[in-house]
C-alpha positions as CSV (number, residue, x, y, z in Angstrom):
1,M,0.0,-0.1,-0.1
2,T,1.4,3.3,-1.1
3,R,0.7,6.2,1.2
4,H,0.7,9.7,-0.7
5,K,1.4,12.6,1.4
6,R,-0.9,15.5,1.2
7,R,0.7,19.0,1.1
8,Q,-0.4,21.4,3.3
9,T,-2.0,24.2,1.5
10,G,-3.4,26.1,3.7
11,Y,-2.3,28.2,6.9
12,S,-2.0,26.7,10.4
13,L,-4.1,28.1,13.2
14,I,-0.5,29.4,15.1
15,E,-0.2,31.7,11.7
16,V,-3.4,33.0,11.9
17,L,-2.7,34.1,15.3
18,V,0.7,35.9,14.9
19,A,-0.9,37.7,11.9
20,F,-3.6,38.8,13.9
21,T,-1.5,39.8,16.7
22,I,0.9,41.9,14.5
23,L,-2.2,43.3,12.8
24,A,-3.8,44.5,16.4
25,M,-0.4,46.0,17.5
26,A,0.1,48.3,14.2
27,L,-3.7,49.0,14.5
28,T,-3.4,50.2,18.0
29,V,-0.1,52.2,17.6
30,L,-1.9,53.9,14.5
31,F,-5.1,54.9,16.6
32,R,-2.8,56.6,19.6
33,I,-0.8,58.4,16.6
34,F,-4.4,59.1,15.3
35,S,-6.0,60.1,18.5
36,S,-2.6,62.6,19.5
37,G,-3.2,64.4,16.2
38,L,-6.9,65.2,17.2
39,R,-5.8,66.1,20.7
40,N,-3.2,68.3,19.2
41,V,-5.5,70.2,17.0
42,D,-7.7,70.5,20.0
43,V,-5.1,72.2,22.0
44,S,-4.3,74.2,18.9
45,A,-7.5,75.4,18.5
46,D,-7.8,76.4,22.4
47,Y,-4.1,78.5,22.0
48,S,-5.8,80.2,18.8
49,Q,-9.0,81.6,20.7
50,A,-7.3,82.5,23.6
51,L,-4.7,84.4,21.0
52,L,-7.7,86.4,19.6
53,V,-9.2,87.0,23.3
54,A,-5.7,88.6,24.2
55,E,-4.9,90.6,21.1
56,G,-8.2,91.6,21.7
57,L,-7.6,93.0,25.3
58,L,-4.4,94.5,24.5
59,A,-5.8,96.4,21.7
60,A,-9.1,97.9,23.6
61,P,-7.0,100.0,25.9
62,G,-6.5,103.6,23.9
63,N,-8.7,103.1,21.7
64,V,-12.0,102.0,22.6
65,E,-11.3,102.1,26.3
66,E,-9.8,105.3,27.9
67,L,-5.8,104.0,28.8
68,R,-5.3,104.0,32.6
69,E,-3.6,101.8,35.1
70,G,-5.6,99.4,36.7
71,I,-6.2,95.6,36.9
72,A,-9.3,94.3,35.4
73,E,-10.2,90.6,35.1
74,G,-12.9,88.8,33.2
75,V,-14.4,85.6,31.2
76,A,-14.5,85.3,27.7
77,A,-15.8,82.6,25.7
78,D,-17.3,81.3,28.5
79,R,-14.4,79.6,29.7
80,F,-11.2,82.0,29.2
81,H,-10.6,83.7,32.2
82,W,-8.3,86.9,31.3
83,T,-6.8,89.3,33.5
84,R,-5.6,92.7,32.3
85,R,-2.8,94.5,34.2
86,I,-1.9,98.6,32.9
87,S,0.6,100.2,34.7
88,E,3.0,103.2,34.0
89,F,6.2,102.5,31.9
90,Q,10.0,103.7,32.8
91,P,12.1,102.2,30.7
92,E,15.6,101.1,33.0
93,G,18.4,103.4,32.8
94,Y,16.0,106.8,31.2
95,E,15.3,109.7,32.8
96,P,11.6,110.1,32.5
97,V,10.5,112.9,30.4
98,R,8.7,115.7,32.0
99,D,6.3,118.0,30.4
100,S,6.4,116.2,26.8
101,G,2.5,115.8,27.1
102,V,3.0,111.7,26.3
103,S,2.6,108.7,28.8
104,A,3.8,105.3,28.0
105,Y,2.0,102.5,29.8
106,R,2.5,98.5,30.0
107,V,-0.2,96.7,29.3
108,E,-0.1,93.0,30.2
109,V,-2.6,89.9,29.3
110,E,-2.9,86.7,30.8
111,V,-5.6,84.2,29.4
112,R,-6.0,80.8,31.1
113,W,-8.4,78.0,30.5
114,D,-8.8,74.4,31.5
115,R,-7.7,71.6,29.2
116,E,-7.5,67.7,30.2
117,R,-7.2,68.5,33.9
118,A,-4.5,71.0,33.5
119,E,-4.4,74.6,33.4
120,R,-3.7,76.1,30.4
121,R,-2.4,80.0,30.1
122,M,-0.7,82.4,27.7
123,G,0.7,86.1,28.4
124,L,1.1,89.2,25.7
125,A,2.2,92.5,26.8
126,T,3.1,95.5,24.9
127,I,3.9,99.3,25.3
128,R,1.0,102.2,24.8
129,L,1.4,105.6,24.3
130,D,-1.2,108.2,25.4
131,R,-1.1,111.6,24.3
132,P,-4.0,113.9,26.0
133,E,-6.4,114.8,23.7
134,D,-6.7,118.5,24.6
135,G,-3.0,118.5,24.6
136,R,-2.4,119.4,28.5
137,T,0.6,117.2,30.4
138,A,-0.3,114.0,30.7
139,R,-1.5,113.1,34.3
140,R,1.0,111.7,36.7
């Protein structure tokens, strides 16, 4: 009696399990990369919105509002908490110019918001010049 050996023409169970394991690991890495990308897009959108809030708050004093020393706080878009500080500016090493009619102010804005159980913040600052409308010497 002659026996003919049959050749195997399919995949064994171990080969299929190894292939599925490799596929599952590759998909896990791809999903993590994709979810990180989406999270970064959200964080970037938050920073863009916070930047718009801060720029608007920097532009208002001297244009829309009176430019005067003080601290103001508020909330924008129901989630961005902001603080604006305006103080007289005098550069170090320079004597104050008296009776020039122009005053310099430092305007600082800090915007804070919560993202993924962590507080994020951004700050901007600028120097604004103020000249009284009636031509009088600037207030001290």
